[in-house]
C-alpha positions as CSV (number, residue, x, y, z in Angstrom):
1,M,-11.0,-71.8,-4.0
2,I,-13.7,-69.1,-4.7
3,T,-16.6,-69.2,-2.3
4,R,-20.0,-68.9,-3.8
5,R,-20.5,-65.4,-2.0
6,R,-17.3,-64.1,-3.4
7,F,-17.9,-65.5,-6.8
8,L,-21.4,-63.6,-6.8
9,T,-20.0,-60.5,-5.6
10,S,-17.3,-60.7,-8.4
11,A,-19.8,-61.5,-10.8
12,G,-22.0,-58.7,-10.0
13,A,-19.0,-56.5,-10.2
14,L,-18.1,-57.8,-13.9
15,A,-21.6,-57.6,-15.0
16,G,-21.9,-54.0,-13.3
17,S,-18.5,-52.7,-15.3
18,A,-19.7,-54.2,-18.7
19,A,-22.8,-52.5,-18.5
20,V,-20.8,-49.0,-17.7
21,L,-18.6,-50.0,-20.6
22,Q,-21.5,-50.7,-22.7
23,K,-23.2,-47.5,-22.1
24,L,-20.1,-45.3,-22.2
25,G,-18.1,-47.2,-24.8
26,S,-14.4,-47.1,-24.6
27,A,-12.5,-44.4,-22.9
28,Q,-11.1,-43.2,-26.4
29,E,-14.9,-42.8,-27.4
30,V,-15.8,-41.0,-24.4
31,K,-13.0,-38.6,-24.9
32,T,-14.0,-38.2,-28.4
33,R,-17.7,-37.8,-27.8
34,E,-17.7,-35.5,-24.5
35,P,-14.6,-33.1,-25.0
36,N,-14.2,-30.4,-22.4
37,K,-16.4,-27.7,-23.2
38,P,-15.8,-24.1,-23.3
39,R,-17.4,-21.9,-21.2
40,E,-20.8,-20.8,-21.8
41,T,-20.3,-17.1,-22.5
42,T,-17.0,-17.4,-24.3
43,A,-16.5,-16.9,-27.9
44,A,-15.7,-20.9,-28.6
45,A,-19.0,-21.5,-27.1
46,N,-20.8,-19.0,-29.2
47,R,-18.9,-19.6,-32.3
48,N,-22.0,-19.5,-34.7
49,K,-23.3,-16.2,-33.5
50,P,-22.7,-12.7,-35.1
51,L,-19.1,-11.3,-34.5
52,I,-20.2,-8.7,-31.7
53,E,-21.9,-11.6,-29.6
54,R,-19.1,-14.0,-30.1
55,V,-16.3,-11.4,-28.5
56,D,-18.7,-10.4,-26.0
57,P,-21.8,-12.8,-25.7
58,R,-23.3,-12.2,-22.4
59,P,-26.1,-9.9,-22.5
60,T,-25.9,-6.6,-20.5
61,L,-28.0,-6.3,-17.7
62,P,-29.5,-3.4,-15.9
63,P,-27.0,-1.7,-14.0
64,G,-26.7,-3.0,-10.3
65,E,-27.7,-0.7,-7.9
66,A,-25.9,-0.1,-4.4
67,G,-28.0,-1.4,-1.4
68,K,-30.3,-3.3,-3.5
69,D,-28.2,-5.8,-5.4
70,Y,-24.8,-5.4,-3.3
71,T,-23.3,-4.2,-0.1
72,P,-21.1,-1.4,-1.2
73,V,-17.3,-2.4,-0.4
74,I,-15.1,-0.6,2.0
75,T,-11.5,0.3,0.9
76,P,-9.9,1.5,4.0
77,N,-7.6,4.8,3.4
78,N,-9.1,4.9,-0.1
79,V,-12.5,5.6,-2.0
80,S,-14.5,4.0,-4.5
81,L,-14.5,5.4,-8.3
82,P,-17.7,7.6,-8.8
83,W,-19.8,6.4,-11.9
84,K,-22.6,7.9,-14.0
85,I,-25.2,5.8,-16.2
86,V,-25.5,6.7,-19.9
87,D,-28.0,4.6,-22.1
88,G,-27.6,1.8,-19.2
89,V,-24.0,1.5,-19.2
90,K,-21.9,2.6,-16.0
91,V,-19.6,5.3,-16.9
92,Y,-16.1,5.6,-15.0
93,H,-13.2,8.1,-15.6
94,L,-9.6,7.5,-14.3
95,I,-6.5,10.0,-14.3
96,A,-3.5,8.3,-14.4
97,E,-1.0,11.3,-12.5
98,E,1.8,12.0,-10.2
99,V,0.3,11.9,-6.7
100,D,2.1,13.4,-3.2
101,H,1.5,10.4,-1.2
102,E,1.3,10.0,2.3
103,F,2.1,6.6,3.9
104,A,1.9,8.0,7.4
105,P,2.6,11.1,8.9
106,G,6.5,12.0,8.7
107,M,6.7,9.9,5.5
108,R,5.6,11.5,2.1
109,A,6.6,10.6,-1.5
110,K,6.0,11.5,-5.0
111,C,4.1,8.5,-6.4
112,W,2.1,7.7,-9.5
113,G,-1.3,6.8,-9.0
114,F,-5.1,7.7,-10.3
115,N,-7.5,10.3,-9.7
116,G,-5.2,11.6,-6.7
117,H,-5.0,8.4,-4.8
118,V,-2.7,5.9,-4.6
119,H,-3.5,3.2,-5.0
120,G,-6.2,4.3,-7.6
121,P,-9.8,4.4,-6.4
122,T,-11.6,1.2,-6.2
123,I,-13.8,0.5,-9.2
124,E,-17.0,-1.2,-8.1
125,A,-19.9,-2.9,-10.4
126,V,-21.8,-5.9,-10.8
127,E,-21.9,-8.9,-12.7
128,G,-23.7,-8.3,-16.1
129,D,-23.0,-4.6,-15.8
130,R,-21.7,-2.8,-19.2
131,V,-18.8,-0.8,-18.1
132,R,-17.2,2.2,-20.0
133,I,-13.9,3.3,-18.8
134,Y,-12.0,6.4,-19.8
135,V,-8.6,6.6,-18.9
136,T,-6.8,10.1,-19.1
137,N,-3.0,9.9,-19.0
138,N,-1.4,12.6,-17.1
139,L,2.0,11.2,-16.5
140,P,5.2,11.9,-18.3
141,E,5.4,8.6,-20.3
142,A,2.8,6.4,-22.1
143,T,0.3,4.0,-20.3
144,S,-1.9,1.7,-20.7
145,V,-4.5,-0.2,-18.2
146,H,-4.9,-3.9,-17.8
147,W,-8.1,-5.3,-16.2
148,H,-6.3,-8.0,-14.2
149,G,-8.1,-11.4,-13.9
150,I,-11.3,-10.0,-15.9
151,L,-12.7,-11.8,-18.9
152,L,-13.3,-9.3,-21.6
153,P,-12.7,-9.2,-25.7
154,N,-8.9,-9.3,-26.4
155,G,-8.8,-5.5,-27.5
156,M,-9.5,-4.6,-24.1
157,D,-7.3,-6.2,-22.3
158,G,-4.6,-3.3,-21.7
159,V,-1.5,-4.6,-23.0
160,G,0.4,-1.6,-24.6
161,G,2.0,-2.7,-28.0
162,L,0.5,-5.9,-28.0
163,T,-3.5,-5.4,-27.6
164,Q,-3.7,-1.8,-28.1
165,K,-1.7,1.6,-28.8
166,T,-0.2,3.1,-25.9
167,I,-1.8,5.7,-24.4
168,Q,0.5,8.9,-25.0
169,P,0.9,11.7,-22.5
170,G,-2.4,14.2,-22.6
171,E,-4.3,11.3,-24.4
172,T,-7.8,9.6,-23.3
173,F,-8.7,6.3,-24.3
174,R,-11.9,4.1,-23.9
175,Y,-12.4,0.8,-22.8
176,E,-15.7,-0.9,-22.6
177,F,-17.0,-4.4,-22.0
178,T,-19.5,-6.1,-20.3
179,L,-19.0,-7.9,-16.9
180,R,-19.3,-11.8,-17.3
181,Q,-18.1,-12.9,-13.8
182,H,-17.9,-11.8,-10.0
183,G,-15.1,-11.7,-7.4
184,T,-11.8,-9.4,-6.7
185,H,-10.0,-8.3,-9.3
186,M,-7.2,-5.6,-9.8
187,Y,-6.5,-3.0,-12.5
188,H,-2.6,-1.9,-13.2
189,S,-0.7,-0.2,-15.8
190,H,0.6,-2.4,-18.5
191,S,3.2,0.1,-20.0
192,D,6.7,0.0,-18.5
193,E,5.5,-2.1,-15.4
194,M,8.7,-2.1,-13.4
195,T,8.6,1.9,-13.1
196,Q,4.9,2.5,-13.0
197,M,3.8,-0.7,-10.5
198,A,6.4,0.2,-8.3
199,L,5.4,4.1,-8.0
200,G,1.8,2.9,-7.3
201,T,-0.5,2.9,-10.7
202,M,-2.7,0.0,-9.4
203,G,-6.0,-0.3,-7.7
204,L,-8.9,-2.7,-7.0
205,F,-11.8,-3.8,-9.3
206,I,-14.7,-5.4,-7.2
207,I,-17.4,-6.8,-9.1
208,H,-20.3,-8.2,-7.2
209,P,-22.6,-11.2,-8.1
210,R,-25.9,-10.5,-9.5
211,R,-27.4,-13.2,-7.6
212,P,-25.6,-14.2,-4.7
213,K,-25.6,-17.8,-3.5
214,T,-25.1,-16.7,0.0
215,E,-26.2,-14.1,2.4
216,R,-24.5,-11.0,1.6
217,P,-22.2,-9.4,4.3
218,D,-23.0,-6.6,6.2
219,R,-19.2,-5.4,6.2
220,D,-17.4,-5.9,2.9
221,F,-13.7,-4.6,3.3
222,A,-11.1,-4.7,0.4
223,F,-7.3,-4.3,0.6
224,M,-4.5,-4.1,-2.0
225,L,-0.7,-5.3,-0.8
226,N,2.2,-3.6,-1.9
227,E,5.9,-3.1,-1.3
228,W,8.2,-0.4,-2.0
229,R,11.6,0.8,-1.6
230,L,11.8,4.3,-0.3
231,D,15.2,5.2,1.1
232,T,15.8,7.4,4.1
233,G,15.9,11.0,2.9
234,T,14.4,10.5,-0.5
235,S,11.0,11.7,-2.0
236,R,10.2,9.0,-4.6
237,P,9.9,5.3,-4.1
238,N,13.0,3.3,-6.2
239,P,11.4,1.5,-9.3
240,N,14.5,-0.3,-9.9
241,E,14.7,-2.6,-6.5
242,M,14.0,-6.0,-7.2
243,T,14.6,-7.9,-3.7
244,D,15.3,-5.6,-0.9
245,F,11.9,-3.7,-0.1
246,N,11.8,-1.6,3.1
247,V,8.4,-0.4,3.0
248,F,5.2,-2.8,3.1
249,T,1.5,-1.5,2.8
250,F,-2.2,-1.9,3.2
251,N,-3.6,0.2,0.8
252,A,-0.5,2.2,0.4
253,K,-0.3,2.7,4.3
254,I,1.4,1.7,7.1
255,F,0.5,1.1,10.7
256,P,-0.2,3.4,12.7
257,A,-1.7,5.2,9.5
258,T,-3.7,2.2,8.3
259,E,-7.8,2.8,8.9
260,P,-9.1,0.4,11.4
261,M,-12.1,-2.2,10.1
262,V,-14.7,-1.6,12.5
263,A,-17.7,-4.4,12.9
264,K,-20.7,-4.8,15.1
265,L,-20.9,-8.0,17.2
266,G,-22.7,-10.3,15.1
267,D,-22.2,-8.8,12.0
268,R,-21.4,-11.0,8.7
269,V,-18.1,-9.9,7.6
270,R,-16.2,-10.3,4.3
271,I,-12.5,-9.3,4.0
272,R,-10.9,-9.2,0.2
273,I,-7.2,-9.2,-0.5
274,A,-5.6,-8.6,-3.2
275,S,-1.6,-8.4,-4.5
276,V,0.4,-7.2,-7.6
277,A,3.1,-6.5,-5.2
278,V,6.3,-6.8,-7.0
279,M,8.1,-10.0,-5.7
280,E,6.9,-10.8,-2.2
281,H,3.9,-13.5,-1.2
282,H,2.1,-12.4,2.1
283,P,0.4,-14.9,4.6
284,I,-2.1,-12.5,6.2
285,H,-3.1,-13.5,9.5
286,L,-6.0,-12.4,11.5
287,H,-5.8,-12.9,15.0
288,G,-9.1,-14.0,17.2
289,Y,-11.0,-15.7,14.4
290,Q,-11.0,-18.7,12.0
291,F,-12.6,-17.9,8.6
292,R,-13.5,-19.8,5.3
293,I,-11.5,-18.8,2.3
294,T,-14.5,-18.6,0.0
295,E,-13.1,-16.9,-3.3
296,T,-9.9,-17.0,-5.2
297,D,-9.7,-14.4,-8.2
298,G,-10.9,-17.6,-10.5
299,G,-14.4,-17.0,-8.6
300,Q,-16.2,-18.9,-5.9
301,I,-14.8,-21.8,-3.9
302,P,-17.8,-24.6,-3.9
303,E,-18.7,-24.9,0.1
304,S,-17.4,-28.4,0.2
305,A,-13.7,-27.4,-0.7
306,Q,-13.5,-24.1,1.2
307,Q,-10.7,-24.1,3.7
308,V,-11.1,-23.0,7.5
309,E,-7.9,-20.9,8.3
310,T,-6.7,-18.1,10.5
311,T,-4.1,-17.2,7.8
312,V,-4.0,-16.6,4.1
313,L,-1.6,-16.9,1.4
314,V,-1.9,-14.1,-1.0
315,G,0.6,-14.2,-4.0
316,V,1.7,-11.8,-6.2
317,G,-1.0,-11.4,-9.2
318,Q,-3.7,-13.1,-6.8
319,S,-6.8,-12.1,-4.8
320,R,-8.0,-14.2,-1.7
321,T,-11.3,-13.7,-0.2
322,F,-12.8,-14.8,3.3
323,D,-15.7,-14.6,5.2
324,F,-16.9,-15.0,8.8
325,V,-19.1,-13.6,11.6
326,A,-17.9,-10.8,14.0
327,D,-18.4,-13.1,16.8
328,A,-15.6,-12.1,19.4
329,P,-15.6,-8.4,20.6
330,G,-12.0,-6.6,20.7
331,D,-9.2,-5.2,18.9
332,W,-7.6,-7.7,16.5
333,P,-4.4,-7.2,14.7
334,M,-4.4,-8.4,11.1
335,H,-0.9,-8.4,9.6
336,C,1.4,-10.2,7.2
337,H,3.3,-12.9,9.1
338,M,6.6,-12.5,7.4
339,S,7.9,-10.7,10.4
340,H,10.2,-8.0,8.7
341,H,7.0,-7.1,6.8
342,V,5.6,-5.3,9.9
343,M,8.7,-3.3,10.3
344,T,9.6,-0.1,8.4
345,Q,12.7,1.1,6.5
346,M,14.9,-1.1,8.9
347,G,16.6,-2.9,6.2
348,D,19.3,-5.4,7.0
349,K,22.7,-3.4,6.4
350,F,23.9,-3.4,9.9
351,P,25.7,-5.6,12.2
352,N,23.9,-8.1,14.7
353,T,24.4,-6.4,18.4
354,I,22.1,-8.7,20.1
355,G,24.1,-9.2,23.4
356,V,26.8,-6.6,23.0
357,Q,27.9,-4.8,26.1
358,P,28.9,-1.4,24.9
359,G,30.1,-0.1,28.2
360,K,31.5,3.4,27.7
361,L,31.7,3.1,24.1
362,D,28.8,5.6,23.5
363,E,30.2,7.8,25.6
364,K,33.4,8.2,24.1
365,I,32.0,8.6,20.5
366,R,29.6,11.0,21.6
367,A,32.5,12.8,23.0
368,S,34.9,12.7,20.0
369,L,33.0,11.9,17.0
370,L,29.1,11.8,16.9
371,P,27.2,13.8,19.6
372,G,23.9,12.1,19.2
373,Y,25.4,8.4,18.9
374,M,24.1,5.5,20.7
375,T,24.4,1.8,20.0
376,M,21.4,-0.1,18.8
377,G,19.7,-3.2,18.9
378,T,21.9,-4.8,22.0
379,N,19.0,-6.1,23.6
380,G,16.5,-6.6,20.4
381,M,14.8,-4.0,18.4
382,G,11.6,-3.3,20.3
383,E,13.1,-0.2,22.0
384,M,13.3,1.5,18.3
385,A,9.7,2.3,18.5
386,E,9.8,4.4,21.9
387,M,13.0,6.4,21.0
388,H,12.8,9.7,19.9
389,M,15.7,10.3,17.9
390,K,16.3,12.6,15.1
391,V,16.0,10.7,12.0
392,P,16.5,11.3,8.2
393,R,14.0,13.2,6.4
394,N,11.3,11.0,5.1
395,S,12.4,8.1,7.3
396,L,10.0,6.3,9.9
397,P,12.2,3.3,11.2
398,M,9.9,0.8,12.8
399,V,7.6,3.6,14.0
400,G,5.4,1.6,16.0
401,A,2.5,3.6,17.9
402,P,1.2,4.1,21.1
403,G,-1.4,1.4,22.5
404,P,-3.7,1.2,25.3
405,F,-1.1,-0.5,27.4
406,D,2.3,0.2,26.1
407,V,4.1,1.0,22.7
408,I,3.1,-1.5,19.8
409,D,6.5,-2.2,18.3
410,M,5.1,-2.8,14.9
411,S,4.4,-1.1,11.6
412,G,3.8,-2.0,7.7
413,L,1.6,-4.5,6.8
414,L,-0.6,-4.2,10.1
415,T,-4.2,-2.9,10.4
416,L,-7.0,-3.5,13.4
417,F,-10.0,-5.3,13.3
418,K,-12.4,-3.9,15.9
419,V,-15.4,-5.5,16.8
420,R,-17.9,-3.5,19.6
421,E,-21.2,-4.6,20.8
422,D,-24.2,-1.9,20.7
423,I,-22.4,0.7,18.8
424,M,-24.5,3.4,16.9
425,N,-22.1,3.9,13.8
426,Y,-19.0,2.4,12.5
427,E,-16.8,5.2,13.4
428,D,-13.3,4.2,15.2
429,P,-14.7,3.3,18.6
430,G,-11.1,4.2,20.3
431,W,-9.3,1.2,22.4
432,Y,-11.3,-1.7,23.5
433,Q,-12.1,-1.8,27.4
434,H,-11.6,-5.4,28.4
435,P,-14.1,-6.8,31.0
436,Q,-12.6,-7.3,34.3
437,G,-10.4,-10.3,35.0
438,T,-9.8,-10.9,30.9
439,V,-6.2,-9.2,30.4
440,A,-2.9,-11.0,30.8
441,T,-1.2,-9.5,34.0
442,L,1.7,-9.4,36.0
443,A,1.4,-12.8,38.1
444,A,1.1,-12.2,41.7
445,A,3.5,-14.0,44.1
446,D,0.6,-15.7,45.8
447,D,-0.6,-17.3,42.5
448,L,2.9,-18.7,42.0
449,R,2.9,-20.2,45.4
450,R,-0.5,-21.5,45.1
451,D,0.1,-23.1,41.4
452,R,3.7,-24.3,42.7
453,I,5.4,-22.5,39.8
454,D,9.1,-22.0,40.7
455,V,10.6,-18.9,38.8
456,P,14.4,-19.2,38.4
457,A,16.3,-16.3,39.3
458,A,16.7,-13.7,36.1
459,P,19.7,-12.3,35.0
460,A,20.0,-8.7,35.8
461,A,18.1,-6.8,33.1
462,P,19.6,-3.8,30.8
463,A,18.1,-0.7,31.9
464,R,16.0,0.6,29.4
465,R,17.0,3.4,27.4
466,T,15.6,6.2,25.7
467,H,17.4,9.4,23.9
468,Q,16.8,12.7,22.8
469,H,18.5,13.9,20.2
470,P,19.9,16.9,21.4
471,G,18.9,18.9,17.9
């Protein structure tokens, strides 16, 4: 039996549904009448306009000005590409060329980049700017430049052979388009990509919003991720590698050569991370903070859909941007959470010696075969960062660096975020001075007794070894 209340409720629901159907029509009619609309500034939405307005429909706005319209981006270990204004157009000049690049002191390689930098300088502009970018090819082979993720006319997309002729050695090509979006984007060669991108021909393309929906950041940092195969003793990255990379970089540098990010306590901070790395995705983790992922390479994420994270996954060909307030002082690491990506040139072509007791083996081998031999990794690989061994030229195996307490036994995709109170500038402030009582220390016997912590007897620890090669 249907009660009167249930009947009235059902009747009301049916009446409401009927009204909706009457208003909208059938699903098929709705679909026919309200198709997915093209984006407002695309050719499809402007098909009745003259041809030039259809292929580049958004009007050019006055060139955006640094400081007035946006907070200039900081690219650690790199620079922004200079520009000039000619008849209201921002004009840039990229020069593709070989670059003698230093990944870190003691590791240099002949790479390919732009304007003397690996990666190329960051191109920075504002939504609505008209940009004109000249590209001169000083490489030994033809090239072209693709503006990755940027909305533009097809003939400016930069795919050699498909949307343009390739730029031959010695030639200069002109690209010109109006910026119809904002966000973190990239540029890279699109001819013989396997070789040219593996050698470093890429850079960041940052487009600031003309009218930001949120407060501008006080510190705006940008990073490009990459991976390389640089065999020990060689002087050029190997572009033929497909899976076994041994150098992982932030802005083409490995720790400890990565410049730290510095912020004042209370600063609004934005960090942009982009990747056209060859094969690997990178989960980038920032210690000490939670942040909101506010943008993808497709644009701003609505606030209701923003995720609060401590790690952001950046896939090949993607960018991610996150924002937060620098509210916790200290020296906080930011690194890839793939454990092998914070090592350098370690490889995997050696036996597992964890737990091996070499006894007098080292002594016998040094006496009869190899004067500098030492069995490695029997107690873990951390000791590698402290050893002073003679290594092959252009090799920094798990280089590490001295820290304020001990050796930091990480390299590769690692940098530092340094937050300080009452600093006068954004120069590297040195190591953080921890307030008394805020550093983890060796537990005192009295503390253990008080808290009734029963510590089992530990096995005899092997002696820490360092070895200086006689040469």
